[in-house]
C-alpha positions as CSV (number, residue, x, y, z in Angstrom):
1,M,15.8,40.7,17.6
2,D,16.2,38.8,20.9
3,D,16.0,35.1,21.6
4,T,12.3,35.1,22.6
5,E,11.2,37.1,19.4
6,L,13.4,34.9,17.2
7,Y,11.8,31.7,18.6
8,T,8.4,33.1,18.4
9,K,8.9,33.4,14.7
10,L,10.7,30.1,14.2
11,L,8.0,28.2,16.1
12,G,5.1,30.0,14.4
13,I,3.8,31.1,17.9
14,T,0.8,33.5,17.7
15,P,-1.3,35.3,20.4
16,P,-2.4,34.3,22.9
17,W,0.6,32.2,23.1
18,R,4.1,33.8,23.7
19,V,7.7,32.7,24.2
20,T,8.8,33.6,27.6
21,R,12.3,32.3,27.9
22,V,15.0,30.7,25.9
23,T,18.1,28.9,27.3
24,V,21.1,27.8,25.3
25,D,23.5,25.0,26.4
26,M,26.3,24.8,23.9
27,A,28.2,22.1,25.8
28,A,25.1,19.8,25.6
29,E,24.2,21.2,22.2
30,R,20.7,21.9,23.6
31,I,18.2,24.7,23.3
32,D,15.1,25.0,25.4
33,V,12.2,27.3,24.8
34,W,9.3,27.9,27.1
35,V,5.9,28.8,25.9
36,E,2.8,30.0,27.9
37,E,-0.5,31.8,27.2
38,A,-1.0,35.5,28.0
39,P,-2.6,36.2,31.4
40,G,-6.4,36.5,31.3
41,T,-6.8,34.5,28.1
42,K,-10.1,32.7,27.6
43,F,-10.2,29.7,25.4
44,H,-13.2,28.1,23.5
45,C,-14.5,25.0,25.3
46,A,-13.6,21.9,23.2
47,G,-17.1,20.6,23.9
48,C,-19.7,23.4,23.6
49,G,-17.4,26.1,22.1
50,A,-18.3,28.7,24.7
51,P,-15.5,31.0,26.0
52,R,-14.1,29.8,29.3
53,G,-11.3,31.0,31.6
54,V,-8.3,29.1,32.6
55,Y,-9.0,26.7,35.5
56,D,-5.5,25.5,36.0
57,H,-2.4,24.1,34.2
58,T,-1.0,20.7,33.6
59,P,2.6,19.8,34.8
60,E,5.3,20.8,32.4
61,Q,5.4,19.0,29.2
62,V,8.2,18.9,26.6
63,W,8.1,18.6,22.8
64,Q,11.1,17.9,20.6
65,H,11.4,20.4,17.8
66,L,13.5,20.8,14.7
67,D,17.2,21.2,15.5
68,T,18.7,24.7,15.6
69,C,21.9,24.3,13.7
70,Q,23.6,21.5,15.5
71,C,21.5,21.9,18.8
72,R,18.7,19.8,19.6
73,T,15.7,22.1,20.5
74,Y,12.8,21.4,22.9
75,V,9.7,23.3,23.7
76,H,8.3,23.4,27.3
77,A,4.8,24.4,28.3
78,R,2.2,23.9,31.0
79,L,-0.9,23.6,29.1
80,P,-3.9,25.4,30.4
81,R,-7.2,23.5,31.3
82,T,-10.7,25.2,31.2
83,T,-13.7,24.3,33.4
84,C,-17.1,24.3,31.9
85,P,-20.5,23.8,33.6
86,V,-21.5,21.7,30.6
87,D,-18.5,19.8,29.7
88,G,-16.3,19.8,32.8
89,V,-12.6,20.3,32.7
90,R,-11.0,20.3,29.3
91,Q,-7.3,20.5,28.4
92,I,-6.3,23.0,25.7
93,V,-4.1,21.6,23.0
94,G,-1.0,23.6,22.1
95,P,-1.0,24.6,18.5
96,W,2.6,23.6,18.0
97,A,1.9,19.8,18.5
98,E,-0.7,17.0,18.1
99,P,-2.5,15.8,21.3
100,R,-0.2,13.5,23.3
101,A,2.6,13.7,20.8
102,P,6.2,14.1,22.1
103,F,7.1,16.3,19.0
104,T,6.1,19.6,17.5
105,R,4.2,19.4,14.2
106,Q,7.1,20.8,12.3
107,Y,9.5,18.1,13.6
108,E,6.9,15.3,12.9
109,G,6.4,16.7,9.4
110,W,10.1,16.6,8.8
111,L,10.3,13.0,10.0
112,L,7.5,12.0,7.6
113,A,9.2,13.8,4.7
114,C,12.4,11.9,5.4
115,C,10.4,8.6,5.7
116,R,9.1,9.1,2.1
117,E,12.6,9.2,0.7
118,C,14.5,6.4,2.6
119,D,14.0,3.5,5.0
120,V,13.5,3.9,8.8
121,T,17.2,3.1,9.5
122,G,18.4,5.9,7.2
123,V,16.0,8.3,8.7
124,S,17.2,7.4,12.1
125,R,20.8,8.1,11.0
126,L,19.9,11.4,9.5
127,T,17.7,12.7,12.3
128,R,19.2,11.1,15.4
129,A,15.7,9.8,16.2
130,S,15.3,6.3,17.5
131,W,13.9,3.4,15.5
132,D,10.9,3.1,17.8
133,T,10.4,6.9,17.7
134,I,10.1,6.9,13.9
135,W,7.7,4.0,13.8
136,G,5.5,5.9,16.4
137,V,5.5,8.8,14.1
138,L,4.5,6.6,11.1
139,T,1.8,4.9,13.0
140,R,0.3,8.1,14.2
141,A,0.4,9.5,10.7
142,V,-1.3,6.5,9.2
143,A,-4.0,6.4,12.0
144,R,-4.4,10.2,11.4
145,G,-4.9,9.6,7.6
146,L,-7.3,6.8,8.1
147,A,-9.4,8.9,10.5
148,R,-9.5,11.7,7.9
149,K,-10.3,9.4,5.0
150,P,-13.9,9.9,3.8
151,R,-16.0,6.7,3.9
152,R,-15.8,5.7,0.2
153,L,-16.2,2.4,-1.7
154,P,-14.3,2.3,-5.1
155,V,-16.4,1.4,-8.0
156,R,-13.5,-0.4,-9.6
157,L,-11.3,-2.6,-7.3
158,G,-8.2,-4.8,-7.6
159,V,-7.6,-7.6,-5.2
160,D,-4.2,-9.2,-4.9
161,E,-2.1,-11.0,-2.4
162,K,1.4,-10.0,-1.1
163,A,3.8,-12.2,0.8
164,L,4.8,-10.7,4.2
165,G,7.9,-12.8,4.3
166,K,9.2,-16.4,4.5
167,G,6.9,-19.1,6.0
168,Q,3.9,-18.6,3.6
169,R,2.5,-15.5,5.5
170,Y,0.3,-13.3,3.2
171,E,-1.6,-10.2,3.2
172,T,-4.6,-9.3,1.0
173,V,-4.2,-5.8,-0.6
174,V,-7.3,-4.1,-1.9
175,V,-6.6,-1.3,-4.5
176,D,-8.7,1.5,-6.0
177,L,-8.0,1.0,-9.6
178,D,-9.1,4.5,-10.6
179,R,-7.2,6.4,-7.9
180,G,-4.2,4.0,-7.8
181,T,-4.3,3.8,-3.9
182,V,-4.3,0.9,-1.4
183,E,-7.7,0.9,0.2
184,A,-7.1,-1.8,2.8
185,V,-4.4,-4.3,3.9
186,L,-6.0,-7.4,5.3
187,D,-4.5,-10.1,7.5
188,D,-4.1,-13.4,5.6
189,R,-5.4,-14.2,2.1
190,S,-8.5,-16.1,3.2
191,Q,-12.1,-15.7,2.2
192,A,-12.9,-14.3,5.8
193,A,-10.3,-11.6,5.3
194,L,-11.8,-10.1,2.1
195,E,-15.3,-10.5,3.4
196,S,-14.3,-8.4,6.4
197,Y,-13.5,-5.6,4.0
198,Y,-16.7,-5.9,2.0
199,R,-18.8,-6.0,5.2
200,Q,-17.8,-2.5,6.1
201,F,-20.2,-1.4,3.5
202,T,-24.0,-1.7,3.1
203,P,-25.6,-3.8,0.4
204,E,-26.5,-0.7,-1.4
205,E,-23.1,0.6,-1.4
206,L,-21.7,-2.9,-2.5
207,E,-24.1,-2.7,-5.4
208,E,-22.5,0.4,-6.7
209,I,-19.2,-1.6,-7.4
210,Q,-18.9,-1.9,-11.2
211,A,-15.9,-4.4,-11.5
212,I,-13.3,-6.3,-9.5
213,A,-10.1,-7.5,-10.9
214,M,-8.4,-10.5,-9.2
215,D,-6.6,-13.8,-9.8
216,M,-8.5,-17.1,-9.9
217,E,-8.0,-17.8,-6.1
218,A,-11.1,-19.6,-4.9
219,H,-11.1,-17.8,-1.5
220,Y,-11.3,-14.3,-3.1
221,I,-13.9,-15.5,-5.6
222,Q,-16.2,-17.0,-2.9
223,A,-15.8,-13.9,-0.7
224,T,-16.9,-11.7,-3.6
225,L,-19.8,-13.7,-4.7
226,A,-21.0,-13.9,-1.2
227,C,-20.9,-10.2,-0.5
228,V,-21.1,-8.2,-3.7
229,P,-24.5,-8.1,-5.5
230,G,-24.2,-9.2,-9.1
231,A,-20.6,-10.2,-8.7
232,A,-20.8,-13.0,-11.3
233,T,-20.8,-10.3,-14.0
234,K,-18.4,-7.9,-12.2
235,L,-15.5,-10.3,-11.6
236,V,-12.7,-10.0,-14.1
237,F,-10.0,-12.6,-13.8
238,D,-6.6,-10.9,-14.4
239,K,-5.2,-11.7,-17.7
240,Y,-1.6,-11.6,-16.2
241,H,-2.5,-14.4,-13.9
242,A,-4.1,-16.3,-16.8
243,V,-0.9,-15.9,-18.8
244,R,1.1,-16.9,-15.8
245,L,-0.8,-20.1,-15.4
246,V,0.0,-21.0,-19.0
247,T,3.7,-19.9,-18.8
248,T,4.0,-22.1,-15.7
249,A,2.8,-25.1,-17.7
250,V,5.2,-24.3,-20.3
251,D,8.0,-24.5,-17.8
252,D,6.6,-27.7,-16.3
253,V,6.7,-29.2,-19.9
254,R,10.4,-27.9,-20.4
255,R,11.6,-29.2,-17.1
256,Q,10.0,-32.8,-17.8
257,E,11.5,-32.9,-21.3
258,H,14.9,-31.7,-20.2
259,K,15.1,-34.4,-17.6
260,A,14.2,-36.9,-20.3
261,L,16.7,-35.6,-22.8
262,Q,19.5,-35.4,-20.3
263,A,19.1,-39.2,-19.7
264,E,19.9,-39.6,-23.4
265,D,22.8,-37.1,-23.1
266,D,20.9,-34.4,-25.0
267,R,21.4,-31.0,-23.4
268,R,19.6,-28.8,-25.9
269,L,17.2,-27.4,-23.3
270,K,19.9,-26.5,-20.7
271,G,19.9,-22.8,-19.9
272,T,16.7,-22.2,-22.0
273,K,14.1,-21.6,-19.3
274,Y,13.6,-17.9,-20.0
275,L,13.6,-18.2,-23.8
276,W,10.3,-20.1,-23.5
277,L,8.9,-17.7,-20.9
278,W,9.6,-14.5,-22.6
279,N,7.3,-13.1,-25.3
280,A,8.7,-13.8,-28.7
281,E,9.5,-10.1,-29.3
282,N,11.5,-9.9,-25.8
283,V,14.0,-12.6,-26.7
284,P,17.5,-11.0,-26.7
285,E,19.1,-10.5,-30.0
286,W,22.2,-12.6,-29.2
287,R,20.0,-15.6,-28.5
288,R,17.4,-15.4,-31.3
289,A,19.3,-17.6,-33.8
290,E,19.5,-20.3,-31.0
291,F,15.8,-19.8,-30.1
292,E,14.8,-20.0,-33.8
293,A,16.4,-23.4,-34.1
294,L,14.8,-24.7,-30.8
295,K,11.3,-23.6,-31.5
296,H,11.2,-25.2,-34.8
297,A,12.8,-28.5,-33.5
298,A,10.6,-31.5,-32.8
299,L,10.2,-30.7,-29.1
300,K,7.4,-31.0,-26.7
301,T,8.6,-27.7,-25.2
302,S,8.3,-25.9,-28.6
303,R,4.7,-27.1,-29.0
304,A,3.9,-25.9,-25.5
305,W,5.5,-22.6,-26.4
306,A,3.4,-22.2,-29.5
307,L,0.3,-22.7,-27.5
308,K,1.4,-20.0,-25.0
309,E,1.9,-17.6,-27.9
310,A,-1.4,-18.5,-29.6
311,L,-3.4,-17.6,-26.5
312,R,-2.0,-14.0,-26.3
313,P,-4.3,-12.5,-29.0
314,F,-7.4,-13.6,-27.0
315,W,-7.1,-10.2,-25.0
316,R,-6.7,-8.1,-28.2
317,Y,-10.2,-8.7,-29.5
318,T,-12.8,-5.9,-29.3
319,Y,-15.7,-8.1,-28.7
320,A,-16.3,-10.9,-26.2
321,A,-17.9,-13.2,-28.8
322,W,-14.8,-13.2,-31.1
323,A,-12.6,-13.8,-28.1
324,A,-14.7,-16.7,-27.0
325,K,-14.3,-18.2,-30.6
326,H,-10.6,-17.7,-30.4
327,F,-10.5,-19.5,-27.0
328,A,-12.6,-22.4,-28.2
329,A,-10.0,-23.1,-31.0
330,W,-7.2,-22.7,-28.7
331,Y,-8.8,-24.9,-26.1
332,F,-9.2,-27.7,-28.7
333,W,-5.6,-27.5,-29.7
334,A,-4.3,-27.5,-26.0
335,T,-6.5,-30.3,-24.8
336,H,-5.4,-32.4,-27.8
337,S,-1.7,-31.6,-27.4
338,R,-0.9,-34.7,-25.4
339,L,1.0,-32.2,-23.0
340,T,-0.4,-32.8,-19.6
341,P,0.5,-29.5,-18.0
342,M,-1.0,-27.6,-20.9
343,I,-4.1,-29.7,-20.8
344,K,-4.5,-28.9,-17.1
345,A,-4.0,-25.2,-17.6
346,A,-6.5,-25.2,-20.5
347,K,-9.1,-26.8,-18.4
348,T,-8.6,-24.3,-15.5
349,L,-9.0,-21.4,-17.9
350,K,-12.1,-23.1,-19.4
351,Q,-13.6,-23.4,-16.0
352,H,-13.1,-19.7,-15.4
353,L,-13.9,-18.4,-19.0
354,P,-17.0,-16.5,-18.3
355,N,-15.0,-14.1,-16.0
356,L,-12.1,-14.0,-18.5
357,L,-14.6,-12.7,-21.0
358,T,-15.9,-10.0,-18.7
359,Y,-12.6,-8.2,-19.4
360,F,-14.2,-7.1,-22.7
361,K,-17.0,-5.3,-20.8
362,H,-15.0,-3.7,-18.0
363,R,-11.4,-3.5,-19.6
364,I,-9.5,-3.7,-16.3
365,T,-6.6,-5.7,-15.2
366,N,-4.6,-6.0,-11.9
367,A,-1.6,-4.4,-13.5
368,L,-2.0,-1.5,-11.2
369,S,-2.1,-3.9,-8.2
370,E,1.0,-5.7,-9.5
371,G,2.7,-2.3,-9.8
372,I,1.9,-1.5,-6.2
373,N,3.2,-4.9,-5.3
374,S,6.4,-4.0,-7.0
375,K,6.6,-0.8,-5.0
376,I,5.8,-2.7,-1.7
377,Q,8.6,-5.1,-2.6
378,T,11.0,-2.2,-3.2
379,F,10.5,-0.6,0.3
380,K,10.4,-4.0,1.9
381,L,13.8,-4.7,0.5
382,M,15.0,-1.3,1.6
383,A,14.0,-2.1,5.1
384,C,15.3,-5.6,4.9
385,G,12.0,-6.8,6.0
386,Y,9.7,-5.8,8.9
387,R,9.7,-6.8,12.5
388,N,5.9,-7.5,12.6
389,R,2.8,-7.5,10.5
390,E,1.5,-4.2,11.8
391,H,4.7,-2.4,10.7
392,Y,4.3,-4.0,7.2
393,K,0.8,-2.8,7.1
394,T,1.7,0.7,8.3
395,A,4.5,0.9,5.7
396,I,2.1,-0.1,2.9
397,L,-0.6,2.4,3.8
398,F,2.0,5.2,4.4
399,H,3.7,4.9,1.0
400,C,0.6,3.7,-1.1
401,G,-2.6,4.6,0.7
402,G,-3.0,8.1,-0.7
403,L,-3.7,9.3,2.8
404,D,-3.6,12.9,4.3
405,L,-0.8,12.3,6.8
406,E,0.3,15.8,7.7
407,P,-0.3,17.0,11.3
408,R,-2.4,20.1,11.5
409,A,-3.1,22.8,14.2
410,P,-6.3,22.3,16.2
411,Q,-9.4,24.2,15.3
412,V,-10.4,25.2,18.8
413,G,-8.9,28.6,19.5
414,H,-8.9,31.3,22.0
415,A,-11.9,33.6,22.8
416,Q,-9.9,36.8,23.9
């Protein structure tokens, strides 16, 4: 098997294309492969599909391929152009590379596989590709995946925010709760941002939405009410955000009381922050005796903690009516507790109670969105942040978008 036959097989070259020459420069650790079409080949016009002869060729182009052992490998070709009385001059795409890509499909696929396993800096070290080159591949892959993605509005959505970095910069992440994929990454966490997603779809399509899980952010609520028909009964305020509201209030009570006790040289609450925030069953064994004594002490914090624990059964009910009765009893207790942070939290939950109760109809939470947020945070930490917002969005869609990212050979072939 000679060099041309070997690289014909390695590159997956099939008629009418053929490898005509291979050069090896061991000093430079470089291999160059030249490919051209067989003489007299006709190609189907990319416009009308009729067989057309070769009109002329482009200047020589070069594509980087997978390394051959330690040698960088490059493919060279002058791509043919056809002339058609209907569609004019059309350039034929080589089956080894995407249009206008500087790499072969195999090389690009290898870079994408590496990017799934490690950050861009690690891929750069492994493949000897530059940082900008890898981001170019990722950007093209995501654009390709979005172009292939069918127009589809999920029937059960999750809407959440994700911090881009320091400085209060946020993105809005829209998640398909059934497929577990990110459907959109929107600039900012404003009402206009979420409305821009909804307005891609017709009112008839939006009417098909069954439920939307989100936190109690006013801008998300207003965007959904403005765009989604029947949104008032489809909104489900996420239980984890509701519980977080109450646990934050518990911590506010603890901090206020700790400050007051310290003034009297009482340090009982020092180092106890997470004891009050954990669920009772999650308190570590070695701190349970300490916590048992604290929660039965005459402390404002222990009363706030008891209120937090009393709310938890709300989401265990089968029927909304029973959950509403539970909440009414809890609300009376909370608003008569004389604990200002707890009263404020209880009134906030009361204000949003109708869409807390919709949980019992739709049985969805934003847990999946929170899980995706954790995944986003993981690869964000791996990358030590992102240089700009577009790279951040690209990374989210690459890892979490469920997109068809792989490069494919063109469908237009030769006629003879």
